[in-house]
N, C-alpha and C positions, 0 to 999 in steps of 0.2 A: 447819487452825488454830492459830495459833503459843501456846505456854505462855507464862506469866507469866514463867517463870524464862528460858525463849529471848529473849523480848520486852526482859528485862533486862539479860541477858546481849550483846543486839547494840546496847543504849542502853550500856552501860559500854566497849564493842570503838568504838563510831562517838566517843565522847568519848575516847578515848588515842588513835584516831587522827588526830583535828583536833588535839589538843594537837600531839602529833607533827610534823604537818605543819606548824604555824605554828612548831614550835622550829626545823624543818629551815630553812626561810624566813628566820629569824631568823640561823639560823647562817652561812647563804650572806653576808648583809647586813655579820657583822663578819670572813669571812675573807681580806680583803685588811689588818685591822688598822688601817685608816681609817674614822671615823663619819661622814659628812658631814649636813650640813642634811637634806639630801633623804631620805640614809640613816633620820633621826632621824622624820621625817614617813609612813615607809613602818615602822619597828621599833617605834615607840610603841603605832600600834594592835593591831598583830602582839601585844605580849605582853600589853596589856591583854586581847585576846581568850584568851590563852592561861591570864590568871589565871580570868576569868569560867568556862572550861573546867573549869580544876583546880578552883577552887569548887563549880563542877556537880558535878563526876564525884566530890568528896568527899562530899557532900549523899547524891547516888544511892550511893555504895558503903557510908555509914551507915542509911540506908534499908534498905536491902537486908540489912545485919547484922540492924536489928531487927526486918525482918520472920521472917529466920530464927531468931531467937531466940525470938521467938512461937509459930513452930510449934512450936518447940523444948520450949517449956515449956508445951506445952496439954497 
């Protein structure tokens, strides 16, 4: 059975991977220095997903730090 710390590490790793993949896809769209309407329809949802994932990662990391500080202060 996985420990809580292992599960939290897996969650953080998953978020980082998802953000990286989304950013890589966005980078490919901009590689030719031309953004067409079709590119916008693809890119905007990817950017929104990256923003959501980054916000989720931020809250997860803050929660991990809070839990660590609570354990430390016991």
